[in-house]
C-alpha distance (Angstrom), angle and dihedral (degrees) to the residues before:
residue distance angle dihedral
R1 . . .
L2 3.76 . .
Q3 3.79 90.7 .
T4 3.81 90.5 50.4
L5 3.79 90.4 53.2
S6 3.79 90.4 49.5
D7 3.81 92.8 46.9
S8 3.82 87.6 53.1
G9 3.78 91.5 56.3
H10 3.82 97.3 -102.5
D11 3.80 97.1 124.6
D12 3.79 93.9 139.3
E13 3.83 89.8 58.0
V14 3.82 89.4 48.7
V15 3.81 89.6 53.7
K16 3.81 92.0 50.9
L17 3.81 90.9 49.1
G18 3.77 88.5 45.4
E19 3.78 92.5 57.6
Y20 3.82 89.6 53.4
L21 3.81 93.1 44.3
W22 3.83 93.2 47.8
R23 3.86 94.2 50.5
L24 3.80 96.5 45.5
G25 3.80 94.0 34.6
N26 3.78 92.7 57.2
E27 3.81 89.7 51.9
Q28 3.78 91.6 49.0
V29 3.82 94.2 49.0
G30 3.76 88.8 50.7
S31 3.82 91.9 56.4
S32 3.80 101.8 30.2
D33 3.81 120.9 111.6
D34 3.75 103.0 -155.8
E35 3.81 138.3 106.4
G36 3.81 94.0 -88.6
E37 3.80 96.0 -75.9
T38 3.83 92.8 126.3
G39 3.75 92.1 51.4
T40 3.76 93.1 47.1
Q41 3.79 92.3 52.5
I42 3.77 93.1 47.9
S43 3.77 90.0 47.3
E44 3.76 91.4 53.6
C45 3.74 91.9 50.0
M46 3.80 92.2 48.6
E47 3.81 90.0 55.4
V48 3.81 86.6 64.1
V49 3.82 92.4 43.7
L50 3.79 93.6 50.9
R51 3.77 92.2 51.4
A52 3.80 88.9 49.3
V53 3.78 92.0 52.2
T54 3.81 90.3 60.8
K55 3.83 90.6 51.4
S56 3.83 96.8 42.3
S57 3.77 128.1 104.8
L58 3.82 92.0 -104.3
A59 3.80 115.7 121.5
T60 3.77 112.8 -98.0
R61 3.78 91.9 -109.0
D62 3.81 91.3 53.8
K63 3.77 92.9 46.4
I64 3.79 90.4 55.6
L65 3.80 92.6 46.5
W66 3.84 90.7 48.2
V67 3.75 91.3 57.2
I68 3.82 94.1 42.5
D69 3.81 92.1 49.5
A70 3.78 89.9 50.6
H71 3.81 89.8 55.7
L72 3.82 92.2 44.5
S73 3.79 91.1 54.7
D74 3.80 94.1 44.9
D75 3.80 101.1 110.9
Y76 3.80 95.7 164.0
G77 3.80 103.3 47.5
L78 3.81 93.3 -109.0
L79 3.80 91.5 144.1
D80 3.76 96.5 43.9
D81 3.82 116.2 126.9
K82 3.80 91.8 14.6
E83 3.77 119.7 144.6
D84 3.76 119.0 -93.3
H85 3.79 99.1 -91.7
L86 3.78 89.4 -178.6
A87 3.79 96.3 58.4
K88 3.80 94.1 96.0
L89 3.82 93.2 47.6
T90 3.79 98.4 85.0
D91 3.83 104.1 150.0
K92 3.78 103.5 131.4
Q93 3.80 94.4 -156.3
S94 3.81 91.1 55.8
W95 3.77 91.1 49.5
S96 3.78 89.8 48.8
E97 3.83 89.9 53.9
V98 3.84 88.8 48.6
A99 3.81 89.4 51.5
E100 3.80 91.1 52.5
S101 3.83 90.2 49.0
L102 3.80 92.4 52.2
L103 3.79 92.4 44.3
G104 3.77 88.1 51.3
R105 3.83 89.4 54.7
L106 3.81 89.9 51.8
D107 3.84 90.1 50.6
G108 3.81 89.4 52.4
M109 3.79 94.9 52.3
P110 3.83 121.7 88.8
A111 3.79 112.1 -104.2
T112 3.82 93.3 -120.6
P113 3.81 115.7 161.7
K114 3.75 110.8 -112.1
K115 3.77 93.6 -123.2
S116 3.84 91.5 64.2
D117 3.78 95.1 51.1
F118 3.82 114.6 17.8
S119 3.84 95.9 -177.2
S120 3.77 93.8 50.0
G121 3.77 92.8 43.4
Y122 3.80 92.6 48.9
H123 3.79 91.9 50.4
R124 3.82 89.6 49.6
Q125 3.78 91.3 51.4
R126 3.80 91.4 50.8
I127 3.80 90.4 53.0
M128 3.77 89.4 48.1
D129 3.80 91.1 51.2
W130 3.79 90.7 53.3
A131 3.78 91.0 46.1
I132 3.81 88.2 55.8
E133 3.80 90.2 49.4
A134 3.80 89.5 51.0
L135 3.82 92.5 49.4
E136 3.81 90.4 49.9
R137 3.87 92.3 49.5
S138 3.80 92.2 44.4
G139 3.78 92.9 55.3
R140 3.85 94.4 -110.4
P141 3.80 103.6 119.2
T142 3.79 92.2 143.7
D143 3.83 88.8 69.3
I144 3.80 92.6 59.0
I145 3.81 100.9 76.5
P146 3.85 94.0 49.2
L147 3.80 88.7 51.1
L148 3.82 92.4 50.7
E149 3.83 90.2 47.0
R150 3.78 89.8 54.6
E151 3.77 94.2 44.7
A152 3.82 100.1 42.0
P153 3.88 96.7 86.5
I154 3.83 89.0 47.3
T155 3.85 105.0 41.0
Q156 3.80 97.2 19.8
C157 3.79 91.1 -126.2
Y158 3.76 90.2 155.0
G159 3.83 92.9 131.1
T160 3.79 93.1 55.8
L161 3.80 91.2 47.1
V162 3.84 91.7 49.8
E163 3.86 91.3 49.9
R164 3.83 89.8 50.3
L165 3.81 91.8 50.3
I166 3.80 91.3 47.3
S167 3.83 91.1 50.9
E168 3.83 88.0 55.7
K169 3.78 90.6 46.6
R170 3.84 91.4 -117.8
M171 3.79 89.3 142.1
T172 3.82 98.3 160.1
E173 3.78 91.7 54.2
A174 3.80 91.2 43.4
K175 3.77 91.5 54.4
A176 3.83 92.0 47.9
V177 3.83 91.2 50.8
A178 3.77 92.0 47.4
V179 3.80 92.8 51.7
D180 3.79 93.8 45.6
G181 3.84 90.7 45.8
F182 3.77 91.2 50.1
Q183 3.80 91.0 53.0
Q184 3.83 92.0 46.8
T185 3.80 95.8 49.6
V186 3.84 108.1 28.8
D187 3.82 91.9 97.5
S188 3.76 102.5 30.8
A189 3.80 101.7 33.7
P190 3.80 110.5 16.7
G191 3.80 92.9 170.8
I192 3.81 89.8 63.8
A193 3.82 91.7 42.3
W194 3.81 94.2 55.1
D195 3.77 92.7 44.8
L196 3.79 86.8 56.2
E197 3.81 89.5 49.4
S198 3.78 89.6 55.2
K199 3.80 88.8 51.0
L200 3.80 89.9 51.8
L201 3.77 90.5 51.1
R202 3.81 90.8 50.5
M203 3.83 91.2 50.8
A204 3.80 90.7 49.3
E205 3.82 90.2 53.0
């Protein structure tokens, strides 16, 4: 029925219904006791909704944020393995506005170390990941490393920062970040620490 609406040119109505479906659907999946049928059905409906968002009358910036917010609120992996619905939205100015919106969200969040509040830290990291994506698509890659440097003590994204520095051949800085990150995480997040150790070994080689 959603697809029929969309095919008839009523994408704005599909988006409105999609907001309702996504909110109540997530609640239902969280309380349902089935073999995943509910989640599968909602996922299939959201595929139609996400396509409709990109064809709706929303401004490009708002289309992008709609899709991003759907992914950010996806606690059950219902949107995993979906096609890149943002691929056709290539306006760099709109992506830059999205980046600023997401960076503003980060600024408004308490700088609580991830180890003290896993859920909050995980959500912050997901916003950071989307902010990086927006900076890439807006043609602002030089803003990514400063963002990672600011977020590393909070989200422990040392590995991502090291990889970015290596890709820019800033090896001295990459090594310093890896050593510091190892020291900061070896007790609280050993998985991150030993990943950094492997990066140090690779740099040494």
